[in-house]
A tleap script that builds the chain and sets N, CA, C and O, in Angstrom:
source leaprc.protein.ff14SB
mol = sequence {
  NMET ILE LYS GLN ASN PRO TYR GLN LYS TYR
  MET GLN GLN THR VAL THR THR MET THR PRO
  GLY GLN ILE VAL VAL ALA LEU TYR ASP LYS
  ALA ILE THR GLU LEU ASN LYS ALA ILE TYR
  PHE ILE GLU GLU GLU PRO SER ILE PRO LYS
  ALA HIE ASN SER ILE THR ARG VAL ALA ASP
  ILE VAL ASP THR LEU ASP ALA HIE LEU LYS
  GLU LYS TYR GLU ILE SER LYS ASN LEU ALA
  ALA MET TYR GLN TYR PHE ARG GLU ASN LEU
  ILE GLN ALA ASN VAL LYS LYS ASP ALA GLU
  ILE LEU LYS THR LEU LEU PRO PHE PHE GLN
  GLU LEU ARG ASP ALA PHE ALA GLN ALA SER
  LYS GLY CPHE
}
set mol.1.N position { 0.819 -1.182 -0.057 }
set mol.1.CA position { 0.037 0.024 -0.035 }
set mol.1.C position { 0.834 1.192 0.066 }
set mol.1.O position { 1.712 1.337 0.916 }
set mol.2.N position { 0.481 2.163 -0.945 }
set mol.2.CA position { 1.255 3.349 -0.980 }
set mol.2.C position { 0.708 4.304 -0.003 }
set mol.2.O position { -0.497 4.548 0.065 }
set mol.3.N position { 1.726 4.920 0.863 }
set mol.3.CA position { 1.216 5.970 1.748 }
set mol.3.C position { 0.920 7.448 0.951 }
set mol.3.O position { 1.690 7.907 0.108 }
set mol.4.N position { -0.034 7.941 1.277 }
set mol.4.CA position { -0.320 9.318 0.654 }
set mol.4.C position { 0.298 10.342 1.455 }
set mol.4.O position { 0.271 10.382 2.685 }
set mol.5.N position { 0.892 11.220 0.637 }
set mol.5.CA position { 1.437 12.426 1.369 }
set mol.5.C position { 0.460 13.094 2.077 }
set mol.5.O position { -0.605 13.324 1.505 }
set mol.6.N position { 0.651 13.500 3.382 }
set mol.6.CA position { -0.346 14.292 4.148 }
set mol.6.C position { -0.977 15.356 3.530 }
set mol.6.O position { -2.200 15.481 3.597 }
set mol.7.N position { -0.129 16.293 2.814 }
set mol.7.CA position { -0.616 17.376 2.070 }
set mol.7.C position { -1.592 16.948 1.033 }
set mol.7.O position { -2.678 17.518 0.924 }
set mol.8.N position { -1.244 15.985 0.290 }
set mol.8.CA position { -2.227 15.512 -0.776 }
set mol.8.C position { -3.456 15.034 -0.154 }
set mol.8.O position { -4.534 15.320 -0.676 }
set mol.9.N position { -3.398 14.309 0.948 }
set mol.9.CA position { -4.678 13.806 1.642 }
set mol.9.C position { -5.499 14.915 2.085 }
set mol.9.O position { -6.717 14.899 1.909 }
set mol.10.N position { -4.838 15.972 2.706 }
set mol.10.CA position { -5.555 17.241 3.089 }
set mol.10.C position { -6.296 17.766 1.945 }
set mol.10.O position { -7.507 17.983 1.995 }
set mol.11.N position { -5.460 18.001 0.756 }
set mol.11.CA position { -6.125 18.721 -0.362 }
set mol.11.C position { -7.267 17.738 -0.936 }
set mol.11.O position { -8.320 18.242 -1.330 }
set mol.12.N position { -7.099 16.518 -0.984 }
set mol.12.CA position { -8.130 15.690 -1.475 }
set mol.12.C position { -9.377 15.849 -0.596 }
set mol.12.O position { -10.479 16.008 -1.120 }
set mol.13.N position { -9.207 15.806 0.817 }
set mol.13.CA position { -10.332 16.090 1.648 }
set mol.13.C position { -11.028 17.387 1.464 }
set mol.13.O position { -12.254 17.484 1.428 }
set mol.14.N position { -10.182 18.405 1.347 }
set mol.14.CA position { -10.698 19.794 1.159 }
set mol.14.C position { -11.507 19.858 -0.128 }
set mol.14.O position { -12.624 20.375 -0.105 }
set mol.15.N position { -11.028 19.390 -1.177 }
set mol.15.CA position { -11.773 19.471 -2.475 }
set mol.15.C position { -13.048 18.617 -2.434 }
set mol.15.O position { -14.076 18.980 -3.005 }
set mol.16.N position { -12.959 17.569 -1.800 }
set mol.16.CA position { -14.267 16.620 -1.808 }
set mol.16.C position { -15.380 17.193 -0.844 }
set mol.16.O position { -16.521 16.732 -0.839 }
set mol.17.N position { -15.000 18.156 -0.085 }
set mol.17.CA position { -15.961 18.707 0.925 }
set mol.17.C position { -16.458 20.105 0.350 }
set mol.17.O position { -17.374 20.741 0.872 }
set mol.18.N position { -15.802 20.492 -0.710 }
set mol.18.CA position { -16.300 21.946 -1.216 }
set mol.18.C position { -17.510 21.781 -2.032 }
set mol.18.O position { -17.778 20.781 -2.698 }
set mol.19.N position { -18.234 22.870 -1.921 }
set mol.19.CA position { -19.436 23.016 -2.836 }
set mol.19.C position { -18.905 23.372 -4.255 }
set mol.19.O position { -17.809 23.901 -4.442 }
set mol.20.N position { -19.808 23.024 -5.268 }
set mol.20.CA position { -19.368 23.451 -6.701 }
set mol.20.C position { -18.981 24.817 -6.856 }
set mol.20.O position { -18.034 25.088 -7.595 }
set mol.21.N position { -19.719 25.870 -6.133 }
set mol.21.CA position { -19.324 27.235 -6.232 }
set mol.21.C position { -17.922 27.510 -5.619 }
set mol.21.O position { -17.155 28.338 -6.110 }
set mol.22.N position { -17.612 26.720 -4.448 }
set mol.22.CA position { -16.249 26.869 -3.885 }
set mol.22.C position { -15.164 26.455 -4.845 }
set mol.22.O position { -14.120 27.079 -5.034 }
set mol.23.N position { -15.550 25.263 -5.466 }
set mol.23.CA position { -14.447 24.681 -6.422 }
set mol.23.C position { -14.273 25.717 -7.626 }
set mol.23.O position { -13.153 25.845 -8.121 }
set mol.24.N position { -15.262 26.400 -8.070 }
set mol.24.CA position { -15.054 27.287 -9.194 }
set mol.24.C position { -14.289 28.404 -8.734 }
set mol.24.O position { -13.383 28.821 -9.455 }
set mol.25.N position { -14.544 28.985 -7.558 }
set mol.25.CA position { -13.805 30.058 -6.990 }
set mol.25.C position { -12.317 29.695 -6.860 }
set mol.25.O position { -11.430 30.451 -7.257 }
set mol.26.N position { -12.087 28.519 -6.291 }
set mol.26.CA position { -10.718 27.950 -6.169 }
set mol.26.C position { -9.969 27.852 -7.542 }
set mol.26.O position { -8.779 28.147 -7.656 }
set mol.27.N position { -10.650 27.474 -8.438 }
set mol.27.CA position { -10.138 27.360 -9.809 }
set mol.27.C position { -9.844 28.788 -10.397 }
set mol.27.O position { -8.861 28.897 -11.130 }
set mol.28.N position { -10.541 29.784 -10.158 }
set mol.28.CA position { -10.208 31.093 -10.560 }
set mol.28.C position { -9.083 31.575 -9.655 }
set mol.28.O position { -8.203 32.241 -10.201 }
set mol.29.N position { -8.986 31.343 -8.392 }
set mol.29.CA position { -7.822 31.679 -7.574 }
set mol.29.C position { -6.656 31.197 -8.118 }
set mol.29.O position { -5.681 31.941 -8.216 }
set mol.30.N position { -6.620 29.922 -8.528 }
set mol.30.CA position { -5.349 29.205 -9.062 }
set mol.30.C position { -5.060 29.916 -10.353 }
set mol.30.O position { -3.892 30.207 -10.610 }
set mol.31.N position { -6.061 30.228 -11.213 }
set mol.31.CA position { -5.706 30.860 -12.526 }
set mol.31.C position { -5.091 32.208 -12.171 }
set mol.31.O position { -4.082 32.559 -12.783 }
set mol.32.N position { -5.578 32.933 -11.300 }
set mol.32.CA position { -5.028 34.269 -10.991 }
set mol.32.C position { -3.640 34.113 -10.532 }
set mol.32.O position { -2.742 34.792 -11.027 }
set mol.33.N position { -3.419 33.219 -9.576 }
set mol.33.CA position { -2.052 33.011 -9.068 }
set mol.33.C position { -1.096 32.648 -10.271 }
set mol.33.O position { 0.013 33.177 -10.350 }
set mol.34.N position { -1.522 31.778 -11.166 }
set mol.34.CA position { -0.523 31.293 -12.216 }
set mol.34.C position { -0.424 32.439 -13.229 }
set mol.34.O position { 0.628 32.525 -13.862 }
set mol.35.N position { -1.381 33.313 -13.452 }
set mol.35.CA position { -1.185 34.454 -14.336 }
set mol.35.C position { -0.159 35.329 -13.725 }
set mol.35.O position { 0.800 35.683 -14.411 }
set mol.36.N position { -0.283 35.717 -12.462 }
set mol.36.CA position { 0.807 36.539 -11.790 }
set mol.36.C position { 2.060 35.921 -11.833 }
set mol.36.O position { 3.053 36.611 -12.063 }
set mol.37.N position { 2.169 34.523 -11.614 }
set mol.37.CA position { 3.495 33.912 -11.743 }
set mol.37.C position { 4.087 34.076 -13.089 }
set mol.37.O position { 5.270 34.380 -13.240 }
set mol.38.N position { 3.230 33.865 -14.109 }
set mol.38.CA position { 3.654 33.927 -15.510 }
set mol.38.C position { 4.267 35.322 -15.886 }
set mol.38.O position { 5.331 35.442 -16.494 }
set mol.39.N position { 3.466 36.386 -15.451 }
set mol.39.CA position { 3.961 37.827 -15.563 }
set mol.39.C position { 5.271 37.884 -14.872 }
set mol.39.O position { 6.178 38.398 -15.527 }
set mol.40.N position { 5.542 37.478 -13.731 }
set mol.40.CA position { 6.705 37.557 -12.987 }
set mol.40.C position { 7.834 36.864 -13.783 }
set mol.40.O position { 8.903 37.438 -13.993 }
set mol.41.N position { 7.554 35.550 -14.241 }
set mol.41.CA position { 8.470 34.941 -14.978 }
set mol.41.C position { 8.912 35.449 -16.241 }
set mol.41.O position { 9.971 35.093 -16.758 }
set mol.42.N position { 8.074 36.325 -16.776 }
set mol.42.CA position { 8.393 36.950 -18.195 }
set mol.42.C position { 9.128 38.267 -17.794 }
set mol.42.O position { 10.132 38.577 -18.437 }
set mol.43.N position { 8.723 39.008 -16.844 }
set mol.43.CA position { 9.308 40.328 -16.553 }
set mol.43.C position { 10.459 40.499 -15.624 }
set mol.43.O position { 11.374 41.306 -15.793 }
set mol.44.N position { 10.329 39.624 -14.576 }
set mol.44.CA position { 11.258 39.729 -13.437 }
set mol.44.C position { 12.360 38.736 -13.400 }
set mol.44.O position { 13.528 39.053 -13.175 }
set mol.45.N position { 11.964 37.552 -13.623 }
set mol.45.CA position { 12.917 36.421 -13.586 }
set mol.45.C position { 12.819 35.768 -14.856 }
set mol.45.O position { 12.192 34.716 -14.984 }
set mol.46.N position { 13.433 36.362 -15.838 }
set mol.46.CA position { 13.216 35.658 -17.195 }
set mol.46.C position { 13.332 34.272 -17.276 }
set mol.46.O position { 14.472 33.809 -17.288 }
set mol.47.N position { 12.349 33.495 -17.335 }
set mol.47.CA position { 12.364 32.014 -17.376 }
set mol.47.C position { 11.196 31.525 -18.272 }
set mol.47.O position { 10.049 31.451 -17.833 }
set mol.48.N position { 11.532 31.191 -19.555 }
set mol.48.CA position { 10.626 30.850 -20.548 }
set mol.48.C position { 9.852 29.608 -20.110 }
set mol.48.O position { 8.623 29.613 -20.184 }
set mol.49.N position { 10.580 28.446 -19.616 }
set mol.49.CA position { 9.887 27.373 -19.197 }
set mol.49.C position { 8.950 27.557 -18.114 }
set mol.49.O position { 7.837 27.042 -18.218 }
set mol.50.N position { 9.288 28.295 -16.979 }
set mol.50.CA position { 8.338 28.585 -15.876 }
set mol.50.C position { 7.133 29.414 -16.471 }
set mol.50.O position { 5.983 29.128 -16.138 }
set mol.51.N position { 7.371 30.335 -17.259 }
set mol.51.CA position { 6.219 31.200 -17.793 }
set mol.51.C position { 5.308 30.230 -18.638 }
set mol.51.O position { 4.088 30.183 -18.484 }
set mol.52.N position { 5.934 29.539 -19.453 }
set mol.52.CA position { 5.220 28.545 -20.285 }
set mol.52.C position { 4.231 27.571 -19.387 }
set mol.52.O position { 3.053 27.351 -19.669 }
set mol.53.N position { 4.916 27.050 -18.290 }
set mol.53.CA position { 4.168 26.191 -17.392 }
set mol.53.C position { 2.966 26.921 -16.843 }
set mol.53.O position { 1.823 26.473 -16.930 }
set mol.54.N position { 3.271 28.023 -16.295 }
set mol.54.CA position { 2.107 28.846 -15.764 }
set mol.54.C position { 0.931 29.195 -16.529 }
set mol.54.O position { -0.234 29.168 -16.133 }
set mol.55.N position { 1.415 29.564 -17.801 }
set mol.55.CA position { 0.319 29.937 -18.772 }
set mol.55.C position { -0.448 28.656 -19.188 }
set mol.55.O position { -1.665 28.672 -19.374 }
set mol.56.N position { 0.295 27.577 -19.321 }
set mol.56.CA position { -0.413 26.281 -19.690 }
set mol.56.C position { -1.354 25.880 -18.530 }
set mol.56.O position { -2.455 25.407 -18.814 }
set mol.57.N position { -1.015 26.029 -17.347 }
set mol.57.CA position { -1.959 25.781 -16.138 }
set mol.57.C position { -3.033 26.560 -16.172 }
set mol.57.O position { -4.097 26.075 -15.788 }
set mol.58.N position { -2.990 27.868 -16.618 }
set mol.58.CA position { -4.196 28.749 -16.684 }
set mol.58.C position { -5.141 28.111 -17.962 }
set mol.58.O position { -6.349 27.925 -17.815 }
set mol.59.N position { -4.497 27.835 -19.101 }
set mol.59.CA position { -5.238 27.226 -20.086 }
set mol.59.C position { -6.015 26.086 -19.746 }
set mol.59.O position { -7.174 25.922 -20.129 }
set mol.60.N position { -5.303 25.206 -18.943 }
set mol.60.CA position { -6.033 23.927 -18.430 }
set mol.60.C position { -7.273 24.329 -17.582 }
set mol.60.O position { -8.352 23.760 -17.747 }
set mol.61.N position { -7.097 25.331 -16.663 }
set mol.61.CA position { -8.176 25.779 -15.846 }
set mol.61.C position { -9.286 26.209 -16.589 }
set mol.61.O position { -10.431 25.905 -16.254 }
set mol.62.N position { -8.984 27.019 -17.754 }
set mol.62.CA position { -10.063 27.576 -18.601 }
set mol.62.C position { -10.804 26.439 -19.274 }
set mol.62.O position { -12.030 26.363 -19.361 }
set mol.63.N position { -9.902 25.540 -19.752 }
set mol.63.CA position { -10.627 24.257 -20.319 }
set mol.63.C position { -11.579 23.429 -19.454 }
set mol.63.O position { -12.583 22.849 -19.869 }
set mol.64.N position { -11.111 23.454 -18.138 }
set mol.64.CA position { -11.944 22.759 -17.148 }
set mol.64.C position { -13.101 23.592 -16.895 }
set mol.64.O position { -14.172 22.988 -16.834 }
set mol.65.N position { -13.120 24.791 -16.742 }
set mol.65.CA position { -14.307 25.620 -16.556 }
set mol.65.C position { -15.251 25.527 -17.667 }
set mol.65.O position { -16.461 25.404 -17.476 }
set mol.66.N position { -14.717 25.583 -18.823 }
set mol.66.CA position { -15.485 25.554 -20.137 }
set mol.66.C position { -16.215 24.212 -20.196 }
set mol.66.O position { -17.402 24.183 -20.522 }
set mol.67.N position { -15.520 23.068 -19.881 }
set mol.67.CA position { -16.034 21.752 -19.997 }
set mol.67.C position { -17.216 21.462 -19.050 }
set mol.67.O position { -17.980 20.513 -19.226 }
set mol.68.N position { -17.312 22.323 -18.056 }
set mol.68.CA position { -18.412 21.994 -17.012 }
set mol.68.C position { -19.478 23.042 -17.071 }
set mol.68.O position { -20.320 23.159 -16.180 }
set mol.69.N position { -19.428 23.807 -18.142 }
set mol.69.CA position { -20.687 24.745 -18.281 }
set mol.69.C position { -22.069 24.023 -18.527 }
set mol.69.O position { -22.079 22.949 -19.130 }
set mol.70.N position { -22.991 24.479 -18.164 }
set mol.70.CA position { -24.263 23.745 -18.251 }
set mol.70.C position { -24.968 24.562 -19.279 }
set mol.70.O position { -25.291 25.730 -19.065 }
set mol.71.N position { -25.215 23.904 -20.450 }
set mol.71.CA position { -25.882 24.520 -21.698 }
set mol.71.C position { -27.389 25.025 -21.427 }
set mol.71.O position { -27.967 25.755 -22.232 }
set mol.72.N position { -27.930 24.612 -20.325 }
set mol.72.CA position { -29.379 24.979 -20.139 }
set mol.72.C position { -29.395 26.361 -19.598 }
set mol.72.O position { -30.481 26.938 -19.544 }
set mol.73.N position { -28.288 26.977 -19.179 }
set mol.73.CA position { -28.290 28.303 -18.685 }
set mol.73.C position { -27.725 29.311 -19.669 }
set mol.73.O position { -26.687 29.102 -20.299 }
set mol.74.N position { -28.436 30.387 -19.771 }
set mol.74.CA position { -28.177 31.537 -20.738 }
set mol.74.C position { -26.750 31.969 -20.648 }
set mol.74.O position { -26.077 32.155 -21.662 }
set mol.75.N position { -26.276 32.133 -19.411 }
set mol.75.CA position { -25.020 32.766 -19.116 }
set mol.75.C position { -23.822 31.774 -19.623 }
set mol.75.O position { -22.685 32.194 -19.841 }
set mol.76.N position { -24.174 30.531 -19.771 }
set mol.76.CA position { -23.088 29.557 -20.309 }
set mol.76.C position { -22.530 29.923 -21.673 }
set mol.76.O position { -21.358 29.762 -22.011 }
set mol.77.N position { -23.558 30.462 -22.459 }
set mol.77.CA position { -23.083 30.909 -23.886 }
set mol.77.C position { -22.119 31.976 -23.727 }
set mol.77.O position { -21.122 31.996 -24.449 }
set mol.78.N position { -22.335 32.936 -22.780 }
set mol.78.CA position { -21.429 34.094 -22.698 }
set mol.78.C position { -20.143 33.685 -22.020 }
set mol.78.O position { -19.093 34.229 -22.361 }
set mol.79.N position { -20.160 32.809 -21.132 }
set mol.79.CA position { -19.047 32.269 -20.512 }
set mol.79.C position { -18.116 31.445 -21.460 }
set mol.79.O position { -16.888 31.468 -21.371 }
set mol.80.N position { -18.785 30.748 -22.331 }
set mol.80.CA position { -18.073 30.018 -23.385 }
set mol.80.C position { -17.365 30.883 -24.249 }
set mol.80.O position { -16.195 30.616 -24.525 }
set mol.81.N position { -17.988 32.009 -24.769 }
set mol.81.CA position { -17.304 32.901 -25.581 }
set mol.81.C position { -16.069 33.586 -24.897 }
set mol.81.O position { -15.013 33.827 -25.482 }
set mol.82.N position { -16.325 33.856 -23.639 }
set mol.82.CA position { -15.267 34.508 -22.869 }
set mol.82.C position { -13.917 33.415 -22.649 }
set mol.82.O position { -12.735 33.744 -22.745 }
set mol.83.N position { -14.322 32.343 -22.400 }
set mol.83.CA position { -13.327 31.305 -22.256 }
set mol.83.C position { -12.458 31.067 -23.637 }
set mol.83.O position { -11.253 30.818 -23.674 }
set mol.84.N position { -13.272 31.191 -24.666 }
set mol.84.CA position { -12.636 31.100 -25.964 }
set mol.84.C position { -11.591 32.282 -26.146 }
set mol.84.O position { -10.445 32.123 -26.566 }
set mol.85.N position { -12.162 33.500 -25.764 }
set mol.85.CA position { -11.208 34.614 -25.867 }
set mol.85.C position { -9.951 34.464 -24.954 }
set mol.85.O position { -8.839 34.773 -25.382 }
set mol.86.N position { -10.144 33.983 -23.681 }
set mol.86.CA position { -9.023 33.671 -22.848 }
set mol.86.C position { -8.030 32.749 -23.415 }
set mol.86.O position { -6.818 32.937 -23.313 }
set mol.87.N position { -8.611 31.666 -24.065 }
set mol.87.CA position { -7.603 30.635 -24.719 }
set mol.87.C position { -6.926 31.282 -25.850 }
set mol.87.O position { -5.730 31.034 -26.000 }
set mol.88.N position { -7.553 32.124 -26.715 }
set mol.88.CA position { -6.772 32.760 -27.875 }
set mol.88.C position { -5.709 33.709 -27.272 }
set mol.88.O position { -4.597 33.799 -27.792 }
set mol.89.N position { -6.044 34.398 -26.204 }
set mol.89.CA position { -5.022 35.385 -25.695 }
set mol.89.C position { -3.946 34.616 -24.900 }
set mol.89.O position { -2.794 35.046 -24.861 }
set mol.90.N position { -4.288 33.547 -24.303 }
set mol.90.CA position { -3.187 32.694 -23.622 }
set mol.90.C position { -2.238 32.180 -24.534 }
set mol.90.O position { -1.036 32.118 -24.278 }
set mol.91.N position { -2.807 31.773 -25.697 }
set mol.91.CA position { -1.876 31.119 -26.776 }
set mol.91.C position { -0.977 32.215 -27.224 }
set mol.91.O position { 0.230 31.974 -27.273 }
set mol.92.N position { -1.443 33.448 -27.574 }
set mol.92.CA position { -0.756 34.538 -28.012 }
set mol.92.C position { 0.465 34.906 -26.989 }
set mol.92.O position { 1.641 35.027 -27.332 }
set mol.93.N position { -0.020 35.053 -25.738 }
set mol.93.CA position { 0.905 35.379 -24.671 }
set mol.93.C position { 2.038 34.319 -24.558 }
set mol.93.O position { 3.212 34.623 -24.348 }
set mol.94.N position { 1.616 33.137 -24.704 }
set mol.94.CA position { 2.598 32.069 -24.492 }
set mol.94.C position { 3.612 31.960 -25.635 }
set mol.94.O position { 4.789 31.669 -25.420 }
set mol.95.N position { 3.094 32.218 -26.924 }
set mol.95.CA position { 4.044 32.287 -28.061 }
set mol.95.C position { 4.933 33.388 -28.049 }
set mol.95.O position { 6.102 33.275 -28.418 }
set mol.96.N position { 4.408 34.514 -27.618 }
set mol.96.CA position { 5.221 35.824 -27.606 }
set mol.96.C position { 5.910 36.032 -26.359 }
set mol.96.O position { 6.855 36.817 -26.276 }
set mol.97.N position { 5.451 35.322 -25.325 }
set mol.97.CA position { 5.978 35.584 -24.031 }
set mol.97.C position { 5.767 37.003 -23.615 }
set mol.97.O position { 6.664 37.729 -23.188 }
set mol.98.N position { 4.360 37.390 -23.789 }
set mol.98.CA position { 4.032 38.813 -23.600 }
set mol.98.C position { 3.315 38.949 -22.349 }
set mol.98.O position { 2.198 38.445 -22.233 }
set mol.99.N position { 3.858 39.583 -21.410 }
set mol.99.CA position { 3.185 39.900 -20.175 }
set mol.99.C position { 2.097 40.929 -20.249 }
set mol.99.O position { 1.239 40.921 -19.367 }
set mol.100.N position { 2.052 41.765 -21.160 }
set mol.100.CA position { 1.047 42.700 -21.225 }
set mol.100.C position { -0.436 42.058 -21.641 }
set mol.100.O position { -1.504 42.540 -21.262 }
set mol.101.N position { -0.311 40.949 -22.443 }
set mol.101.CA position { -1.403 40.219 -22.735 }
set mol.101.C position { -2.011 39.644 -21.503 }
set mol.101.O position { -3.222 39.701 -21.290 }
set mol.102.N position { -1.126 39.071 -20.667 }
set mol.102.CA position { -1.635 38.497 -19.510 }
set mol.102.C position { -2.210 39.425 -18.521 }
set mol.102.O position { -3.158 39.143 -17.787 }
set mol.103.N position { -1.534 40.634 -18.547 }
set mol.103.CA position { -2.104 41.668 -17.574 }
set mol.103.C position { -3.423 42.134 -18.042 }
set mol.103.O position { -4.174 42.566 -17.167 }
set mol.104.N position { -3.853 42.125 -19.292 }
set mol.104.CA position { -5.144 42.502 -19.727 }
set mol.104.C position { -6.217 41.443 -19.331 }
set mol.104.O position { -7.399 41.758 -19.199 }
set mol.105.N position { -5.724 40.082 -19.132 }
set mol.105.CA position { -6.774 39.072 -18.751 }
set mol.105.C position { -6.956 39.130 -17.179 }
set mol.105.O position { -8.020 38.767 -16.678 }
set mol.106.N position { -5.995 39.553 -16.475 }
set mol.106.CA position { -6.279 39.495 -15.060 }
set mol.106.C position { -7.453 40.138 -14.557 }
set mol.106.O position { -8.139 39.474 -13.780 }
set mol.107.N position { -7.826 41.309 -14.846 }
set mol.107.CA position { -9.126 41.825 -14.385 }
set mol.107.C position { -10.332 41.033 -14.652 }
set mol.107.O position { -11.263 41.009 -13.847 }
set mol.108.N position { -10.345 40.288 -15.921 }
set mol.108.CA position { -11.430 39.551 -16.141 }
set mol.108.C position { -11.426 38.254 -15.250 }
set mol.108.O position { -12.500 37.789 -14.871 }
set mol.109.N position { -10.399 37.748 -14.959 }
set mol.109.CA position { -10.342 36.602 -14.078 }
set mol.109.C position { -10.797 36.997 -12.638 }
set mol.109.O position { -11.570 36.280 -12.004 }
set mol.110.N position { -10.297 38.146 -12.153 }
set mol.110.CA position { -10.651 38.621 -10.894 }
set mol.110.C position { -12.074 38.972 -10.713 }
set mol.110.O position { -12.675 38.767 -9.658 }
set mol.111.N position { -12.624 39.530 -11.813 }
set mol.111.CA position { -14.029 39.924 -11.715 }
set mol.111.C position { -14.971 38.699 -11.758 }
set mol.111.O position { -16.025 38.663 -11.122 }
set mol.112.N position { -14.518 37.683 -12.560 }
set mol.112.CA position { -15.356 36.465 -12.566 }
set mol.112.C position { -15.208 35.745 -11.298 }
set mol.112.O position { -16.202 35.214 -10.802 }
set mol.113.N position { -14.105 35.677 -10.746 }
set mol.113.CA position { -13.793 35.001 -9.448 }
set mol.113.C position { -14.653 35.757 -8.326 }
set mol.113.O position { -15.248 35.063 -7.502 }
set mol.114.N position { -14.731 36.992 -8.271 }
set mol.114.CA position { -15.528 37.708 -7.352 }
set mol.114.C position { -17.007 37.550 -7.580 }
set mol.114.O position { -17.744 37.520 -6.594 }
set mol.115.N position { -17.504 37.446 -8.784 }
set mol.115.CA position { -18.828 37.176 -9.071 }
set mol.115.C position { -19.252 35.888 -8.643 }
set mol.115.O position { -20.302 35.774 -8.011 }
set mol.116.N position { -18.488 34.829 -8.944 }
set mol.116.CA position { -18.709 33.393 -8.519 }
set mol.116.C position { -18.727 33.386 -6.920 }
set mol.116.O position { -19.610 32.802 -6.291 }
set mol.117.N position { -17.838 33.976 -6.408 }
set mol.117.CA position { -17.716 34.015 -4.913 }
set mol.117.C position { -18.960 34.508 -4.311 }
set mol.117.O position { -19.518 33.879 -3.413 }
set mol.118.N position { -19.440 35.680 -4.805 }
set mol.118.CA position { -20.729 36.276 -4.416 }
set mol.118.C position { -21.887 35.334 -4.607 }
set mol.118.O position { -22.655 35.108 -3.672 }
set mol.119.N position { -22.031 34.800 -5.740 }
set mol.119.CA position { -22.987 33.995 -6.192 }
set mol.119.C position { -23.040 32.681 -5.371 }
set mol.119.O position { -24.133 32.184 -5.099 }
set mol.120.N position { -21.880 32.110 -4.971 }
set mol.120.CA position { -21.905 30.775 -4.216 }
set mol.120.C position { -22.269 31.106 -2.768 }
set mol.120.O position { -22.597 30.174 -2.034 }
set mol.121.N position { -22.236 32.409 -2.275 }
set mol.121.CA position { -22.661 32.713 -1.000 }
set mol.121.C position { -24.224 32.427 -0.754 }
set mol.121.O position { -24.697 32.083 0.329 }
set mol.122.N position { -24.921 32.621 -1.901 }
set mol.122.CA position { -26.417 32.442 -1.755 }
set mol.122.C position { -26.848 31.030 -1.777 }
set mol.122.O position { -28.038 30.748 -1.635 }
set mol.123.N position { -25.901 30.087 -1.956 }
set mol.123.CA position { -26.293 28.691 -1.935 }
set mol.123.C position { -26.004 27.961 -0.630 }
set mol.123.O position { -26.299 26.772 -0.509 }
savepdb mol mol.pdb
quit
C-alpha cells in the first residue's frame, strides 16, 4: 500500500468537501495565481519554461471551467465565448511571452472570481 502524502490527503479531503461554487472560486484563484506567476517569470525572472508552465496551467483551468458549463443556462453561452477569448489570448501570450497580454486578462479573471464567490454565498 502506498502512503499518501499528508498534504495530498488534506487537499483531497478539502476538495471533496467543497461546494461546486467553492470549487469554481478555487479554480479562479489558482488561475489568477498562475497568471501573476507567468507575468513575474516573463518580466522579473526571465524563465521561458516557468512562464510556459504557468500559462499552460491557466489554459488547463479555462478548459476545465468551459467543459463544466451547463448549456441550459443562458450565461453559459457568454462564459463559453469569454473562455474562448481567454484561450486565444493565452496562446498569443505564450507564443510571444508577452506579459501585457496576461495583464489584460487578469481583471477578467478577478471579476469572474468575485462574481462566482458572491453567487456561491447564496447557496
